[in-house]
MARBA-3410 file (N, C-alpha, C, O; in Angstrom, 1 decimal):
186
4.5,21.7,11.0,3.4,20.2,11.5,2.5,20.9,10.7,2.4,22.0,11.0 ~ 2.0,20.6,10.0,0.4,20.5,9.5,-0.4,19.5,9.2,0.0,18.4,9.3 ~ -1.8,19.9,8.7,-2.9,19.2,8.7,-2.4,17.8,8.2,-2.3,16.7,8.8 ~ -2.3,18.1,6.9,-1.8,16.7,5.7,-0.6,15.8,6.4,-0.9,14.7,6.3 ~ 0.5,15.9,7.0,1.0,15.6,7.7,0.8,15.1,8.8,1.5,14.1,9.1
0.0,15.4,9.7,-0.6,14.8,10.9,-1.3,13.7,10.4,-0.9,12.6,10.7 ~ -2.4,14.0,9.6,-3.3,12.9,9.1,-2.0,11.6,8.7,-2.1,10.4,9.0 ~ -1.0,12.2,7.9,-0.3,11.1,7.6,0.2,10.0,8.7,0.2,8.8,8.7 ~ 0.7,11.1,9.9,1.0,10.5,11.4,-0.2,9.3,11.8,-0.1,8.1,12.0 ~ -1.2,10.3,11.9,-2.4,9.5,12.4,-2.5,7.6,11.3,-2.8,6.5,11.8
-2.2,8.0,10.1,-2.1,6.5,9.2,-1.0,5.7,9.8,-0.9,4.5,9.8 ~ -0.4,6.4,10.3,1.0,4.9,10.9,0.6,4.8,12.0,0.5,3.6,12.4 ~ 0.3,5.7,13.0,-0.5,5.2,14.4,-1.4,4.5,14.1,-1.4,3.6,15.0 ~ -2.3,4.3,13.3,-3.3,3.5,12.9,-2.6,1.9,12.8,-3.3,1.0,13.3 ~ -1.8,1.6,12.5,-1.2,0.3,12.1,-1.5,-0.7,13.5,-2.3,-1.6,13.5
-0.7,-0.4,14.6,-1.0,-1.4,15.4,-2.2,-1.4,15.9,-2.5,-2.2,16.8 ~ -3.3,-0.5,15.5,-4.4,-0.7,15.9,-5.6,-1.3,15.0,-6.8,-1.4,15.2 ~ -4.4,-1.9,13.6,-5.3,-2.6,12.6,-4.9,-4.0,13.2,-5.7,-4.9,13.2 ~ -3.6,-4.0,13.6,-3.0,-5.5,14.1,-3.8,-6.1,15.2,-4.3,-7.1,15.0 ~ -3.8,-5.2,16.4,-4.7,-5.7,17.4,-6.0,-6.2,17.6,-6.3,-7.2,18.2
-7.1,-5.2,16.5,-8.3,-5.4,15.8,-8.1,-6.9,15.2,-8.8,-7.9,15.5 ~ -7.0,-7.0,14.4,-7.6,-8.5,13.7,-7.3,-9.7,14.0,-7.5,-10.8,13.4 ~ -6.3,-9.4,15.5,-6.5,-10.8,16.0,-7.6,-10.8,17.5,-7.4,-11.5,18.5 ~ -8.5,-10.0,17.3,-9.8,-9.9,18.3,-10.6,-11.2,17.8,-11.1,-11.0,16.7 ~ -10.7,-12.1,18.3,-11.5,-12.9,18.1,-12.7,-13.0,17.1,-13.3,-12.0,17.0
-13.1,-14.1,16.4,-14.5,-14.0,15.9,-14.5,-12.9,14.3,-13.4,-12.8,13.7 ~ -15.8,-12.3,13.8,-16.1,-11.8,13.0,-15.5,-10.0,13.2,-14.8,-9.2,12.6 ~ -16.2,-10.2,14.6,-16.1,-8.6,15.1,-14.8,-8.2,15.1,-14.7,-7.0,15.1 ~ -13.6,-9.1,15.1,-11.8,-8.4,14.7,-11.9,-8.2,13.5,-11.8,-7.0,13.3 ~ -12.2,-8.9,12.3,-12.0,-8.7,10.9,-12.5,-7.3,10.6,-11.9,-6.4,10.1
-13.8,-7.3,11.0,-14.6,-6.1,11.1,-14.2,-5.0,11.4,-14.2,-4.0,10.6 ~ -13.6,-5.0,12.6,-13.1,-3.9,13.3,-11.2,-3.3,12.7,-10.7,-2.2,13.0 ~ -10.7,-4.5,11.9,-9.6,-3.8,11.4,-9.8,-3.3,10.3,-9.0,-2.4,9.9 ~ -11.0,-3.7,9.4,-11.2,-3.2,7.8,-11.5,-2.0,8.2,-11.1,-1.1,7.6 ~ -12.4,-1.7,9.4,-12.6,-0.1,9.2,-11.4,0.5,9.7,-10.8,1.3,8.9
-10.9,0.4,10.6,-9.6,1.0,11.0,-8.7,1.2,9.7,-8.0,2.2,9.6 ~ -8.7,0.2,8.8,-8.1,0.3,7.4,-8.5,1.1,6.4,-7.7,1.6,5.6 ~ -9.8,1.4,6.3,-10.2,2.0,5.3,-10.5,3.4,6.0,-10.6,4.3,5.2 ~ -10.6,3.7,7.2,-10.1,5.2,7.4,-9.0,5.7,7.4,-9.0,6.9,7.4 ~ -7.9,5.0,7.4,-6.3,5.1,7.3,-6.4,5.3,5.7,-5.5,6.0,5.1
-7.3,4.7,5.2,-7.2,4.9,3.6,-7.8,6.3,3.3,-7.4,7.0,2.4 ~ -8.4,6.5,3.8,-9.4,7.7,3.4,-8.4,8.9,4.1,-8.6,10.1,3.9 ~ -7.4,8.6,5.0,-6.6,9.8,5.4,-5.5,10.0,4.2,-4.8,11.0,4.2 ~ -5.5,9.2,3.4,-4.3,9.2,2.6,-5.0,9.5,1.4,-4.1,9.5,0.6 ~ -6.1,9.7,0.9,-6.7,10.3,-0.1,-6.7,12.0,0.6,-6.1,12.9,0.0
-7.3,12.3,1.7,-7.6,13.5,2.6,-6.3,14.5,2.4,-6.3,15.5,1.8 ~ -5.3,13.8,2.9,-4.1,14.4,3.2,-3.7,14.9,2.1,-3.5,16.1,2.1 ~ -3.4,14.1,0.7,-2.9,14.7,-0.3,-3.7,15.8,-0.6,-3.3,16.8,-0.9 ~ -5.5,15.4,-0.4,-6.3,16.7,-1.1,-6.3,17.8,-0.4,-6.7,18.8,-1.0 ~ -5.9,18.0,0.8,-5.7,19.1,1.6,-4.4,19.9,1.3,-4.5,21.2,1.1
-3.1,19.2,1.2,-1.9,19.7,1.0,-2.2,19.8,-0.5,-1.4,20.7,-0.8 ~ -2.7,19.6,-1.3,-2.8,20.4,-2.6,-3.6,21.6,-2.7,-3.2,22.7,-3.2 ~ -4.7,21.5,-2.2,-5.7,22.4,-2.0,-5.3,23.6,-0.9,-5.5,24.7,-1.3 ~ -4.8,23.4,0.0,-4.7,24.1,0.9,-2.6,24.8,0.7,-2.2,25.7,1.4 ~ -2.2,24.5,0.1,-0.7,24.6,-0.6,0.0,24.3,0.6,0.7,25.2,0.9
0.0,23.4,1.3,0.9,22.9,2.2,1.6,21.6,2.2,1.9,20.8,3.1 ~ 1.8,21.6,1.0,3.0,20.6,0.6,4.0,20.8,1.1,4.6,21.8,0.9 ~ 4.4,19.7,1.8,6.0,19.2,2.1,7.1,18.6,1.9,7.0,17.4,2.2 ~ 8.4,19.0,1.4,9.4,17.7,1.4,9.1,16.6,2.5,9.0,15.5,2.1 ~ 8.8,17.0,3.8,8.6,15.7,4.7,7.3,14.9,4.3,7.4,13.6,4.1
6.3,15.5,4.1,5.2,14.9,3.5,5.1,13.9,2.4,4.6,12.8,2.3 ~ 5.9,14.7,1.6,6.3,13.9,0.3,6.9,12.9,0.7,6.4,11.8,0.3 ~ 8.1,12.7,1.6,8.7,11.5,1.9,8.0,10.5,2.5,8.1,9.3,2.2 ~ 6.8,11.0,4.1,6.3,10.2,4.4,5.0,9.8,4.0,4.4,8.8,4.5 ~ 4.4,10.6,3.2,2.8,9.7,2.8,3.4,8.3,2.0,2.8,7.3,2.4
4.2,8.1,1.2,4.2,6.9,0.6,4.8,5.8,1.5,4.5,4.6,1.4 ~ 5.6,6.4,2.3,6.1,5.2,3.2,5.2,4.9,4.5,5.7,4.2,5.4 ~ 4.1,5.4,4.5,3.3,5.5,5.6,2.0,4.5,4.4,1.2,3.8,5.0 ~ 1.9,4.5,3.2,1.3,4.0,2.2,1.8,2.3,2.3,1.2,1.4,2.9 ~ 2.8,2.3,1.9,3.3,1.1,2.1,3.5,0.2,3.0,3.6,-1.1,2.9
3.5,1.0,4.1,3.8,0.2,5.7,2.5,-0.5,5.6,2.4,-1.8,5.5 ~ 1.5,0.2,5.8,-0.1,-0.1,6.0,-0.4,-1.2,5.0,-1.0,-2.2,5.3 ~ 0.0,-1.0,4.0,-0.5,-2.1,3.1,0.3,-3.1,3.3,-0.2,-4.3,3.1 ~ 1.6,-3.0,3.6,2.5,-4.4,3.8,2.2,-5.3,5.2,2.4,-6.5,5.2 ~ 1.6,-4.3,6.4,1.4,-5.1,7.4,0.2,-5.7,7.1,0.0,-6.8,7.6
-0.7,-5.2,6.3,-2.4,-5.5,6.3,-2.1,-7.0,5.8,-2.7,-8.0,6.0 ~ -0.9,-6.9,4.8,-0.8,-8.2,3.7,-0.4,-9.2,4.7,-1.0,-10.2,5.0 ~ 0.8,-8.8,5.3,1.4,-9.8,6.1,0.4,-10.5,7.4,0.8,-11.5,8.0 ~ -0.8,-9.8,7.6,-1.8,-10.3,8.5,-2.1,-11.6,7.8,-1.7,-12.7,8.1 ~ -3.0,-11.2,6.7,-3.9,-12.0,5.8,-3.1,-13.1,5.3,-3.6,-14.2,5.2
-1.8,-12.7,5.0,-1.0,-14.3,4.6,-0.9,-14.8,6.0,-1.7,-15.7,6.4 ~ -0.4,-14.6,6.6,-0.6,-15.2,8.0,-2.0,-16.0,8.4,-2.2,-17.2,8.5 ~ -2.5,-15.4,8.6,-4.1,-16.3,8.7,-4.3,-17.4,7.2,-4.7,-18.6,7.3 ~ -4.1,-16.8,6.2,-4.7,-17.9,5.3,-3.4,-19.3,5.1,-3.6,-20.5,5.0 ~ -2.3,-18.4,4.9,-1.6,-19.5,4.5,-1.3,-20.1,3.8,-0.8,-21.2,4.0
-1.5,-19.6,2.7,-1.8,-20.1,0.9,-0.8,-19.3,0.4,-0.5,-18.1,0.7 ~ -0.3,-20.7,-0.8,0.2,-19.6,-2.0,-0.4,-18.8,-2.7,0.1,-17.8,-3.2 ~ -1.9,-19.3,-2.9,-2.4,-18.2,-3.7,-2.5,-16.8,-3.2,-2.8,-15.8,-3.9 ~ -2.0,-16.7,-1.8,-2.1,-15.1,-1.2,-1.0,-14.8,-1.0,-0.8,-13.6,-1.3 ~ 0.1,-15.6,-0.5,1.6,-15.4,-0.2,2.1,-14.7,-1.7,2.6,-13.6,-1.6
2.0,-15.3,-2.9,2.8,-15.1,-4.1,2.2,-13.3,-4.7,3.0,-12.4,-4.9 ~ 1.1,-13.1,-4.8,0.6,-11.9,-5.0,0.9,-11.0,-4.0,1.1,-9.9,-4.4 ~ 1.0,-11.1,-2.5,1.4,-10.6,-1.9,3.4,-10.2,-1.6,3.9,-9.1,-1.4 ~ 3.9,-11.3,-1.8,5.2,-11.2,-2.2,5.5,-10.1,-3.3,6.3,-9.1,-3.2 ~ 4.7,-10.6,-4.3,5.1,-9.3,-5.7,5.3,-7.9,-5.2,6.3,-7.2,-5.2
3.8,-7.6,-4.7,3.6,-6.3,-4.0,4.6,-5.7,-3.1,5.2,-4.7,-3.4 ~ 4.7,-6.5,-1.9,5.8,-6.0,-0.8,7.4,-5.9,-1.8,8.0,-4.9,-1.8 ~ 7.6,-7.1,-2.4,8.7,-6.7,-3.3,8.8,-5.6,-4.0,9.8,-5.0,-3.9 ~ 8.0,-5.2,-4.8,7.9,-4.3,-5.6,8.2,-2.9,-4.7,9.1,-2.1,-5.1 ~ 7.6,-2.6,-3.6,7.9,-1.6,-3.3,9.3,-1.5,-2.6,10.1,-0.6,-2.6
9.4,-2.4,-2.0,11.1,-2.6,-1.7,11.7,-2.1,-2.7,12.3,-1.1,-2.5 ~ 11.7,-2.4,-3.8,12.5,-2.7,-5.3,12.3,-1.1,-6.0,13.1,-0.4,-6.5 ~ 11.3,-0.8,-5.8,11.0,0.9,-6.6,11.7,1.9,-5.3,12.4,2.9,-5.5 ~ 11.4,1.4,-4.0,11.8,2.5,-3.0,13.6,2.6,-3.4,14.3,3.6,-3.6 ~ 14.2,1.2,-3.6,15.6,1.5,-3.4,15.7,2.4,-4.8,16.2,3.5,-4.6
15.3,2.0,-6.3,15.6,2.4,-7.5,15.2,4.1,-7.3,15.9,4.9,-7.9 ~ 14.2,4.8,-6.5,14.2,5.8,-6.3,15.4,6.5,-5.7,16.0,7.4,-6.3 ~ 15.6,5.9,-4.2,16.8,6.3,-3.7,18.2,6.2,-4.5,19.1,6.9,-4.2 ~ 18.1,5.5,-5.1,19.5,5.6,-5.9,19.5,6.6,-7.1,20.4,7.3,-7.5 ~ 17.9,6.6,-7.8,18.1,7.8,-9.1,18.3,9.3,-8.2,18.7,10.4,-8.7
17.7,9.1,-6.8,18.1,10.5,-6.2,19.4,10.7,-6.0,20.0,11.8,-6.1 ~ 20.1,9.6,-5.8,21.5,10.1,-5.4,22.3,10.6,-6.8,23.2,11.4,-6.7 ~ 21.8,10.1,-7.9,22.6,10.5,-9.2,21.9,11.7,-9.9,22.2,12.0,-11.1 ~ 20.7,12.4,-9.2,20.1,13.5,-9.2,19.1,13.5,-10.5,19.1,14.4,-11.4 ~ 18.5,12.5,-10.4,17.2,12.0,-11.3,16.2,11.6,-10.8,15.6,10.8,-11.5
15.7,11.8,-9.4,14.4,11.6,-9.0,13.4,11.7,-9.4,12.5,10.9,-9.2 ~ 13.2,13.0,-10.2,12.0,13.2,-11.1,11.9,12.2,-12.0,10.8,11.9,-12.3 ~ 12.9,11.4,-12.6,12.7,10.7,-13.6,11.6,9.6,-13.3,10.7,9.3,-14.1 ~ 11.7,9.0,-11.8,10.9,7.9,-11.3,9.7,8.7,-10.6,9.0,7.9,-9.9 ~ 9.3,9.8,-10.5,8.2,10.0,-9.5,6.8,9.2,-10.0,6.6,8.7,-11.1
6.1,9.2,-9.1,4.9,8.3,-8.9,4.3,8.6,-9.7,4.0,9.8,-9.9 ~ 3.7,7.3,-10.7,2.9,7.5,-12.2,1.3,7.2,-11.7,0.9,6.6,-10.8 ~ 0.6,7.8,-12.8,-0.8,7.6,-12.5,-1.3,5.9,-12.5,-2.3,5.5,-12.0 ~ -0.5,5.2,-13.1,-0.8,3.5,-13.0,-0.5,3.2,-11.6,-1.1,2.3,-11.1 ~ 0.4,4.0,-10.8,1.2,3.4,-9.5,-0.4,3.9,-8.4,-1.1,3.2,-7.6
-0.7,5.3,-8.9,-1.8,5.3,-8.0,-3.2,4.7,-8.1,-4.1,4.8,-7.2 ~ -3.3,4.0,-9.5,-4.3,3.5,-9.5,-4.1,2.1,-9.0,-5.1,1.6,-8.5 ~ -3.0,1.5,-9.0,-2.5,0.3,-8.7,-2.5,0.6,-6.7,-2.8,-0.3,-6.0 ~ -2.2,1.5,-6.4,-2.3,1.3,-4.7,-3.9,1.5,-4.2,-4.3,1.2,-3.1 ~ -4.7,2.1,-5.2,-6.1,2.2,-4.6,-6.9,0.9,-4.9,-7.9,0.8,-4.4
-6.2,-0.4,-6.2,-6.5,-1.2,-6.1,-5.7,-2.2,-5.0,-6.0,-3.4,-5.1 ~ -5.1,-2.0,-4.4,-4.4,-2.9,-3.5,-5.0,-2.6,-2.0,-4.9,-3.5,-1.2 ~ -5.5,-1.1,-1.7,-6.3,-0.9,-0.7,-7.3,-1.6,-0.6,-7.7,-2.1,0.4 ~ -8.2,-1.7,-1.9,-9.3,-2.0,-1.8,-9.4,-3.9,-1.7,-10.4,-4.5,-1.2 ~ -8.5,-4.4,-2.3,-8.1,-5.8,-2.1,-8.0,-6.2,-0.5,-8.8,-6.9,0.1
-6.9,-5.3,0.0,-6.5,-5.7,1.5,-8.0,-5.2,2.4,-8.3,-5.8,3.5 ~ -8.7,-4.4,2.1,-10.1,-4.4,2.7,-11.1,-5.3,2.8,-11.8,-5.6,3.8 ~ -10.8,-5.7,1.4,-11.8,-7.2,1.3,-11.7,-8.4,2.0,-12.5,-9.2,2.4 ~ -10.1,-8.2,2.1,-9.4,-9.9,2.4,-9.4,-9.1,4.1,-9.4,-10.1,4.8 ~ -9.3,-8.6,4.6,-9.4,-8.1,6.1,-11.0,-8.7,6.9,-11.4,-9.2,7.9
-11.6,-8.2,5.8,-13.3,-8.6,5.8,-13.5,-10.0,6.1,-14.5,-10.2,6.8 ~ -12.7,-11.0,5.7,-12.8,-12.2,5.3,-12.3,-12.8,6.8,-11.5,-12.3,7.6 ~ -13.3,-14.2,7.1,-13.0,-14.2,8.5,-13.0,-15.8,8.2,-14.2,-16.2,7.9 ~ -11.9,-16.9,8.0,-12.3,-17.7,7.6,-13.3,-19.0,8.6,-14.0,-19.9,8.3 ~ -13.0,-18.6,9.8,-13.6,-19.6,11.1,-15.1,-19.3,11.0,-15.9,-20.1,11.3
-15.4,-18.1,10.6,-16.8,-17.5,10.7,-18.0,-18.1,10.0,-19.1,-17.7,10.2 ~ -17.7,-19.0,9.1,-18.3,-19.3,7.8,-18.9,-18.3,7.2,-19.9,-18.7,6.6 ~ -18.8,-16.9,6.9,-19.3,-15.7,6.7,-18.1,-15.1,5.6,-16.9,-15.3,5.7 ~ -18.6,-14.7,4.8,-17.8,-13.5,4.4,-16.5,-14.2,3.0,-15.4,-13.7,2.7 ~ -17.3,-15.4,2.4,-16.7,-15.9,1.5,-16.7,-15.2,0.3,-15.6,-15.3,-0.3
-17.6,-14.4,-0.2,-17.7,-13.1,-1.1,-16.2,-12.4,-1.1,-15.5,-12.2,-2.0 ~ -15.9,-11.8,0.6,-15.0,-10.8,0.1,-14.0,-11.6,0.2,-13.0,-11.0,-0.2 ~ -13.6,-12.8,0.6,-12.6,-13.5,-0.1,-11.9,-13.3,-1.8,-10.8,-13.0,-2.3 ~ -13.4,-13.8,-2.3,-13.2,-13.8,-3.7,-13.2,-12.7,-4.4,-13.2,-12.8,-5.6 ~ -13.4,-11.3,-3.7,-13.4,-10.4,-4.3,-11.9,-9.8,-3.8,-11.2,-9.4,-4.6
-11.6,-9.9,-2.5,-10.1,-9.8,-2.6,-8.8,-10.7,-3.3,-7.8,-10.2,-3.6 ~ -9.0,-11.6,-3.5,-8.3,-12.4,-4.4,-8.6,-11.7,-5.7,-7.5,-11.8,-6.3 ~ -9.3,-11.0,-6.4,-9.8,-10.9,-7.6,-9.0,-9.6,-7.6,-8.1,-9.7,-8.4 ~ -9.1,-8.5,-7.0,-8.6,-7.4,-6.9,-7.0,-7.6,-6.1,-6.1,-6.8,-6.5 ~ -6.7,-8.5,-5.3,-5.1,-8.7,-5.4,-4.5,-9.1,-6.6,-3.5,-8.4,-7.0
-4.8,-10.2,-7.4,-4.3,-10.2,-8.4,-4.3,-9.3,-9.3,-3.2,-9.1,-9.9 ~ -5.5,-8.4,-9.7,-5.3,-7.3,-10.6,-4.6,-6.3,-10.1,-4.2,-5.5,-10.9 ~ -4.2,-6.0,-8.7,-3.1,-5.2,-8.0,-1.9,-5.4,-8.3,-1.1,-4.5,-8.5 ~ -1.5,-6.9,-8.3,0.0,-7.1,-8.5,0.3,-7.4,-10.1,1.4,-7.4,-10.5 ~ -0.6,-7.6,-10.7,-0.6,-7.6,-12.1,0.0,-5.9,-12.5,0.9,-5.7,-13.3
-0.7,-4.9,-11.8,-0.3,-3.3,-12.0,0.9,-3.1,-11.6,1.7,-2.3,-12.2 ~ 1.2,-3.9,-10.2,2.5,-3.6,-9.8,3.8,-4.2,-10.4,5.0,-3.8,-10.3 ~ 3.2,-5.3,-11.1,4.3,-5.4,-11.8,4.7,-4.8,-13.4,5.8,-4.8,-13.9 ~ 3.4,-4.4,-13.7,3.6,-3.4,-14.9,3.9,-1.8,-14.5,4.3,-1.1,-15.5 ~ 3.9,-1.2,-13.3,4.1,-0.1,-13.0,5.9,-0.4,-12.6,6.7,0.5,-12.9
6.1,-1.2,-12.1,7.6,-1.6,-12.2,8.5,-1.7,-13.3,9.7,-1.3,-13.4 ~ 7.6,-2.3,-14.1,8.3,-2.5,-15.3,8.5,-0.8,-15.9,9.6,-0.6,-16.4 ~ 7.5,0.2,-15.7,7.6,1.3,-16.3,8.6,2.3,-15.6,9.0,3.3,-16.2 ~ 9.0,2.0,-14.4,9.7,2.7,-13.4,11.0,2.2,-14.1,11.3,2.8,-15.1 ~ 11.8,1.3,-13.9,13.0,0.4,-14.5,12.8,0.7,-16.0,13.9,1.1,-16.4
12.1,0.8,-16.7,11.9,0.9,-18.2,12.9,2.6,-17.7,14.1,2.7,-17.9 ~ 12.3,3.5,-17.3,12.4,4.8,-17.6,14.2,5.2,-17.1,14.8,6.2,-17.6 ~ 14.8,4.1,-15.8,15.8,4.3,-15.3,16.3,3.4,-16.0,16.9,2.9,-15.1 ~ 16.6,2.8,-16.9,17.3,1.7,-17.2,18.9,2.3,-17.7,20.0,1.8,-17.4 ~ 18.7,3.4,-18.5,19.9,3.5,-19.2,20.8,4.2,-18.2,22.0,4.2,-18.3
19.9,5.0,-17.1,20.9,5.1,-16.1,21.7,4.0,-15.2,22.8,4.1,-14.6 ~ 20.4,2.6,-15.2,21.1,1.4,-14.4,22.2,0.8,-15.3,22.9,0.1,-14.7 ~ 22.3,0.8,-16.4,23.2,0.3,-17.1,24.3,0.8,-17.5,25.2,0.2,-18.1 ~ 24.2,2.2,-17.2,25.5,3.3,-17.8,26.7,2.6,-17.4,26.5,1.8,-16.5 ~ 28.1,2.8,-17.8,29.2,2.4,-17.2,30.0,3.7,-16.1,31.1,3.3,-15.6
29.7,4.6,-16.0,29.6,6.0,-15.4,29.1,5.6,-13.7,28.9,6.5,-12.9
END
């Protein structure tokens, strides 16, 4: 156990706290859920920073860190979609969650054939993750029944659609990289 892995564990343990806070009635619940989410997002950056700078990168950390990211973003998107219940939010959320499942499966399959490094995390995927976290943070702040925060909805939707587009683009890049392996007869 090292500090970067501990921070990743903390990020995972914060997921239920985000869910509970989100369901606290009124604006306070949304603000609290957003603060917890933002703290979890900070640990994502900080654990990577520490792992690199303290030379504490581990195989387990390389596995768990992206899982934690996918879990926290997916759970937060599910909360937002369940509250707003509109197609304009459900479609990009489904694209984002679907892509995460598809690319995880692609990485697993590529690892099985010994080519895991050909679908390593790209720079575009890192930008996509950052945009997703910003979008989710803004959308968590929006409280429909509070008559405040409409600007957070607009900002969140704007960022969510950009991140959904980048999600599709990064998925295309990963599939294009793996295409010859996916379509070979061996």
